PAKOLMI-943289 format. One line per 2 residues: their letters; for each residue y, x, z of C-alpha. Coordinates in Angstrom, 1 decimal. Layout:
BEGIN
a> Y/X/Z | ...;
! end
This chain:
BEGIN
ma> 0.0/0.0/0.0 | 3.4/1.4/-1.0;
ll> 5.8/1.8/1.9 | 9.5/1.1/1.6;
pf> 11.7/4.2/2.1 | 12.8/4.7/5.7;
rk> 16.4/4.5/6.6 | 17.9/7.7/7.9;
tk> 19.7/7.4/11.2 | 22.4/9.9/11.8;
as> 22.2/11.5/15.3 | 23.9/14.4/17.0;
rg> 22.0/17.6/17.4 | 21.6/16.8/21.1;
ga> 20.4/13.3/20.4 | 17.9/14.6/17.9;
sd> 16.5/17.2/20.3 | 16.4/14.7/23.1;
le> 14.4/12.3/20.9 | 12.0/15.1/19.9;
af> 11.3/15.9/23.6 | 11.0/12.2/24.4;
lk> 8.3/11.7/21.7 | 6.1/14.4/23.0;
gf> 2.7/13.1/24.0 | 3.3/9.6/22.5;
si> 0.3/7.3/22.2 | -0.6/4.6/19.7;
ev> -2.5/1.3/19.7 | -5.1/0.3/17.1;
mp> -7.6/-2.5/16.6 | -11.1/-2.0/15.1;
rt> -10.0/-3.7/11.8 | -6.9/-1.6/11.5;
aa> -8.6/1.6/12.5 | -11.2/0.9/9.8;
ki> -8.5/1.2/7.1 | -7.7/4.8/8.1;
ed> -10.0/7.4/6.5 | -9.3/10.1/9.0;
fr> -6.9/9.9/11.9 | -6.6/13.7/12.0;
sl> -4.5/13.5/8.9 | -2.0/11.2/10.6;
lp> -1.8/11.9/14.3 | -1.2/15.1/16.3;
ag> -4.1/16.6/18.1 | -4.6/15.1/21.6;
tr> -2.8/11.8/20.8 | -4.1/9.1/23.1;
vy> -5.4/6.1/21.1 | -5.6/2.7/22.7;
ia> -8.0/0.2/21.3 | -6.8/-3.4/21.6;
hi> -9.6/-5.9/22.4 | -8.6/-9.1/20.7;
dg> -10.5/-12.2/21.8 | -13.5/-12.7/19.6;
tp> -14.0/-9.0/18.8 | -17.6/-8.0/19.5;
id> -18.0/-5.2/22.1 | -20.2/-3.4/19.5;
em> -17.1/-3.1/17.2 | -15.0/-1.8/20.1;
va> -17.5/0.8/21.1 | -18.1/1.9/17.5;
ta> -14.3/2.4/17.0 | -14.1/4.3/20.3;
kr> -17.0/6.5/19.2 | -15.4/7.2/15.8;
la> -12.0/8.1/17.3 | -13.6/10.3/20.0;
ae> -15.6/12.2/17.3 | -12.3/12.9/15.5;
gf> -11.1/14.5/18.7 | -8.8/11.9/20.2;
pv> -8.8/10.6/23.8 | -9.6/6.9/23.7;
mp> -8.3/4.2/26.0 | -9.9/0.8/25.3;
hf> -8.4/-2.4/26.6 | -10.3/-4.3/29.3;
pa> -8.9/-7.9/29.2 | -10.0/-9.6/32.4;
ri> -10.0/-13.2/31.0 | -12.6/-12.5/28.3;
ia> -15.0/-10.5/30.6 | -17.7/-12.9/31.8;
dr> -18.6/-11.2/35.1 | -19.1/-8.0/37.0;
tt> -22.3/-7.2/35.2 | -20.6/-7.5/31.8;
la> -17.8/-5.3/33.1 | -20.2/-2.6/34.2;
dw> -22.1/-2.8/30.9 | -18.9/-2.3/28.9;
ia> -17.9/0.6/31.0 | -21.4/2.2/30.7;
ry> -21.4/1.7/26.9 | -18.0/3.2/26.4;
qg> -18.8/6.1/28.6 | -22.4/6.7/27.3;
ea> -21.7/6.2/23.6 | -18.2/7.4/23.2;
gv> -17.4/9.6/26.2 | -14.6/7.2/27.3;
aq> -13.0/8.0/30.7 | -9.7/6.0/30.4;
al> -8.9/2.3/30.3 | -6.0/-0.2/30.1;
ll> -6.6/-3.1/32.4 | -4.8/-6.3/31.7;
ag> -5.2/-10.1/32.0 | -5.7/-10.7/28.3;
gv> -4.3/-12.9/25.7 | -6.1/-16.2/26.4;
da> -4.8/-19.0/28.6 | -8.0/-19.7/30.6;
pr> -10.5/-17.3/32.0 | -13.9/-17.3/30.1;
gd> -15.7/-16.0/33.2 | -15.1/-14.7/36.8;
fh> -11.9/-12.7/36.2 | -8.3/-13.9/35.6;
cs> -6.3/-10.8/36.2 | -6.4/-7.0/36.1;
lq> -6.3/-6.8/40.0 | -9.7/-8.3/40.1;
ll> -11.1/-5.7/37.7 | -9.6/-2.9/39.9;
et> -11.1/-4.4/43.0 | -14.6/-4.1/41.6;
ee> -14.2/-0.3/41.8 | -16.5/-0.1/38.8;
fd> -14.1/2.3/37.1 | -14.1/4.6/40.1;
ka> -17.9/4.5/40.3 | -18.1/5.5/36.7;
gf> -15.7/8.4/37.3 | -12.9/7.2/35.0;
tr> -10.0/9.7/35.2 | -7.1/7.5/34.0;
lh> -6.4/3.8/34.5 | -3.3/2.1/33.0;
va> -1.9/-1.4/33.9 | 0.5/-3.6/32.1;
gh> 4.2/-3.8/32.6 | 6.8/-6.3/31.4;
pe> 10.4/-5.1/31.2 | 11.6/-8.6/30.3;
gn> 9.3/-10.5/32.6 | 6.2/-12.5/31.7;
rd> 6.3/-16.3/31.6 | 2.4/-16.5/31.9;
id> 2.8/-14.8/35.3 | 6.2/-16.2/36.4;
pd> 6.7/-19.5/34.7 | 10.1/-19.9/36.4;
gs> 11.4/-16.9/34.5 | 11.7/-14.7/37.6;
vk> 9.8/-11.4/38.2 | 8.5/-12.3/41.6;
nv> 4.8/-12.4/40.8 | 5.0/-9.5/38.3;
me> 6.6/-7.3/41.0 | 4.1/-8.3/43.6;
al> 1.2/-7.4/41.3 | 2.8/-4.0/40.6;
rw> 3.3/-3.4/44.3 | -0.5/-4.1/44.8;
kq> -1.3/-1.7/41.9 | 1.0/0.9/43.4;
ef> -1.0/0.7/46.7 | -4.3/0.8/44.8;
sk> -3.2/4.0/43.0 | -3.3/5.7/46.4;
rt> -7.0/4.7/46.9 | -8.3/5.7/43.5;
da> -9.1/9.2/42.2 | -7.9/8.1/38.7;
dm> -4.3/8.8/37.5 | -2.5/5.6/37.0;
ai> 0.5/4.5/34.9 | 2.3/1.4/33.6;
vt> 2.2/0.8/29.9 | 4.7/-1.9/28.8;
qf> 5.1/-4.7/26.3 | 7.5/-3.6/23.4;
af> 11.2/-4.2/23.6 | 14.2/-3.7/21.3;
ep> 17.1/-3.0/23.6 | 17.5/0.0/25.9;
ep> 19.7/-1.5/28.6 | 17.1/-4.0/29.9;
vi> 14.4/-1.4/29.8 | 16.6/1.1/31.8;
aw> 17.5/-1.6/34.4 | 13.9/-2.6/34.8;
ae> 12.6/1.0/35.1 | 15.3/1.8/37.7;
gl> 14.4/-1.5/39.5 | 10.8/-0.3/39.9;
ra> 12.0/2.8/41.7 | 14.3/0.8/43.9;
ag> 11.3/-1.3/44.8 | 9.3/1.7/45.8;
id> 7.0/1.6/42.7 | 6.7/5.2/41.5;
lp> 3.9/4.9/38.9 | 5.0/6.6/35.7;
vh> 6.0/4.3/32.9 | 4.8/4.5/29.2;
ig> 7.3/2.4/27.3 | 6.1/0.1/24.6;
ia> 7.9/0.5/21.3 | 7.2/-1.4/18.0;
gp> 6.8/1.0/15.1 | 8.6/0.5/11.8;
ak> 7.9/-2.9/10.2 | 9.6/-5.5/8.1;
lq> 12.0/-7.6/10.1 | 10.0/-10.8/9.5;
tm> 6.9/-9.1/10.9 | 8.8/-7.9/13.9;
ir> 10.1/-11.4/14.7 | 6.7/-13.0/14.2;
fa> 5.1/-10.5/16.7 | 8.0/-10.7/19.1;
va> 7.6/-14.5/19.4 | 3.8/-14.4/19.6;
cg> 3.9/-11.7/22.3 | 6.6/-13.4/24.4;
vg> 9.3/-10.8/23.9 | 12.4/-12.7/25.0;
ps> 15.9/-11.4/25.6 | 15.8/-8.5/23.3;
lr> 14.6/-10.7/20.4 | 18.3/-11.3/19.9;
vl> 18.5/-7.8/18.3 | 16.2/-8.9/15.5;
qr> 18.0/-12.2/15.2 | 21.3/-10.5/14.7;
ra> 19.8/-8.2/12.1 | 18.3/-11.2/10.3;
rd> 21.7/-12.6/9.6 | 22.4/-9.7/7.4;
vt> 20.4/-10.5/4.2 | 20.8/-6.9/3.0;
kl> 18.6/-5.7/5.9 | 15.8/-8.1/5.3;
vt> 14.1/-5.7/2.7 | 14.2/-2.5/4.7;
pf> 11.9/-1.8/7.7 | 13.3/-2.2/11.2;
ep> 12.9/1.2/12.9 | 12.9/2.1/16.6;
te> 15.3/5.0/16.1 | 18.2/3.5/18.0;
il> 16.4/2.3/21.1 | 14.4/5.5/21.4;
td> 17.4/7.8/20.9 | 19.3/5.9/23.7;
la> 16.3/6.1/26.0 | 15.8/9.7/25.2;
rh> 19.4/10.5/26.0 | 19.1/8.6/29.3;
ka> 16.0/10.6/30.1 | 17.7/13.9/29.3;
an> 20.6/13.0/31.6 | 18.3/11.6/34.3;
pd> 15.1/13.7/34.5 | 13.6/11.5/37.3;
fa> 13.8/8.4/35.0 | 10.6/6.5/35.4;
ie> 9.7/6.5/31.7 | 7.3/9.4/31.1;
qv> 6.0/8.7/27.6 | 6.3/6.4/24.5;
hf> 3.5/4.1/23.4 | 3.7/2.7/19.9;
fp> 2.5/-0.7/18.6 | 2.2/0.0/14.9;
lg> 3.2/-3.5/13.7 | 4.0/-2.3/10.2;
gi> 0.9/-0.2/9.9 | -0.6/2.9/11.5;
ka> 0.5/5.2/8.7 | 4.1/3.9/8.8;
ta> 4.4/4.6/12.6 | 2.6/8.0/12.2;
dw> 5.0/9.0/9.4 | 8.0/7.9/11.5;
ta> 7.0/10.0/14.5 | 6.5/13.1/12.3;
eh> 9.9/12.6/10.6 | 11.7/12.3/13.9;
gg> 10.2/15.3/15.7 | 6.7/14.4/16.6;
av> 4.1/17.2/16.4 | 2.6/17.8/13.0;
pr> -0.9/16.3/12.5 | -3.8/18.6/11.8;
aa> -5.2/18.8/8.3 | -8.4/16.8/8.4;
aa> -10.2/19.1/6.0 | -9.5/22.1/8.2;
ta> -11.0/20.5/11.3 | -13.9/18.5/9.8;
! end
């Protein structure tokens, strides 16, 4: 598929170098069906890039494990999703963990509630998955949990952040009991100011888990808006809506340059800022996101032929 040319965003030398530093160690999210379209990830991603595998409702565990095995064989650390609401019971959870570990060498997991309204089994939230201690028993070295800079209506129907913050406080306490490293990975957003305020609010609340900020990779504006609505991205949707009023911008990809440059500058000026890494949702395609990161200072991918 031909990609539309990226727009160049002018930045000061300091801004560009800040962005390059901010992008170091970025991660990216794929699904089995999108990963299958990539011949070799080594030609796109820097060595050591963490690759999350989203577990969409209805995807067989066999496909998830096969994708994890393929990515691990290409040399990437893999972090599959464990959506609580589609896991039937503790036996199923233990089986998934064993399969990921035994067949693909997985030792990392993202625990989240999942994208379905009603639980299909015994679990309804990621806290319950953590409480089983199955990940600790299996020796998982890293556990990530979800964060929502703009809140989450599924968790707080009244629009507040009360329940979300209580859950993060519990996970903060759990992080002291587990041997695994923990971090918060967030839903994507399009404005830096709400993200900065949210991250600083975590620290004020005594939550010191590192944050991996979710960012949407380059994509057509219509694609961005569709995903933003589906994923419940609220206040910062206005950024896309303002852009949609300019018909000349409808044919060029919306890129994350502006929000990431602003966050990078804030991080450079405030080294203790809670955001530690960037996590990309490649809404416009894995290759488009990989190309953007390389263009804006990300590490150069290995040549697949040289490492095969």
